C-alpha positions in Angstrom: 70.6 145.9 88.0 72.3 144.9 84.8 74.9 147.1 83.1 75.3 146.5 79.5 78.7 147.1 78.1 78.9 150.3 76.3 80.1 150.6 72.7 82.9 153.0 73.6 85.6 150.9 71.9 84.1 151.9 68.5 84.6 155.6 69.3 88.0 157.0 68.6 88.3 160.6 69.7 91.4 161.2 67.5 89.8 159.8 64.4 88.3 163.1 63.3 91.6 164.9 63.7 93.5 162.3 61.8 90.9 162.5 59.0 91.3 166.3 58.8 95.1 165.9 58.6 94.7 163.4 55.8 92.5 165.8 53.9 95.1 168.6 54.2 97.8 166.3 52.9 95.6 165.3 50.0 95.0 168.9 49.0 98.7 170.0 49.2 100.8 167.0 48.3 104.0 169.0 47.6 105.5 172.3 48.8 106.7 174.6 46.1 108.9 177.6 46.1 109.3 180.3 43.4 112.2 182.6 43.4 111.9 185.8 41.3 114.5 186.8 38.7 115.4 189.8 40.8 116.0 187.6 43.9 118.2 185.4 41.8 120.2 188.5 40.7 120.6 189.5 44.3 122.0 186.1 45.2 125.0 186.9 43.0 125.2 183.6 41.2 127.7 185.0 38.7 131.2 184.8 40.0 133.5 187.8 39.6 136.2 187.8 36.8 138.9 187.5 39.4 137.2 184.4 40.8 136.8 182.9 37.4 140.5 183.4 36.7 141.5 181.8 40.0 139.3 178.8 39.3 140.8 178.4 35.8 144.3 178.4 37.3 143.3 175.8 39.8 141.7 173.6 37.2 144.9 173.7 35.1 147.0 172.8 38.1 144.8 169.9 39.0 144.7 168.6 35.5 148.4 168.8 35.1 149.1 167.3 38.5 151.0 170.2 39.9 148.4 171.3 42.5 149.7 170.8 46.0 147.7 170.8 49.2 149.2 172.7 52.2 147.8 171.0 55.3 149.1 173.7 57.7 147.3 176.5 55.8 144.1 174.5 55.8 144.4 173.8 59.6 145.2 177.5 60.3 142.1 178.7 58.3 139.9 176.2 60.2 141.2 177.4 63.5 140.8 181.0 62.5 137.3 180.4 61.4 136.2 178.9 64.7 138.1 181.6 66.8 135.8 184.3 65.4 
């Protein structure tokens, strides 16, 4: 009895799945997100007047070269943050 080699090498069971995946990527090439204007308002993108005043003072100090960094206060705030 002679057994002829089957042509199983030409069959790829994963080919159809990969083709489906490629079709999905072709249909939706990019994800998009839209945020409504009400959601943007809720995010609070506008800083408070106190915050704006503080930022302006910091900018002036940096520009004039009088702003000093206190390493101990920074380290303390980091430790306090992680202790919570």
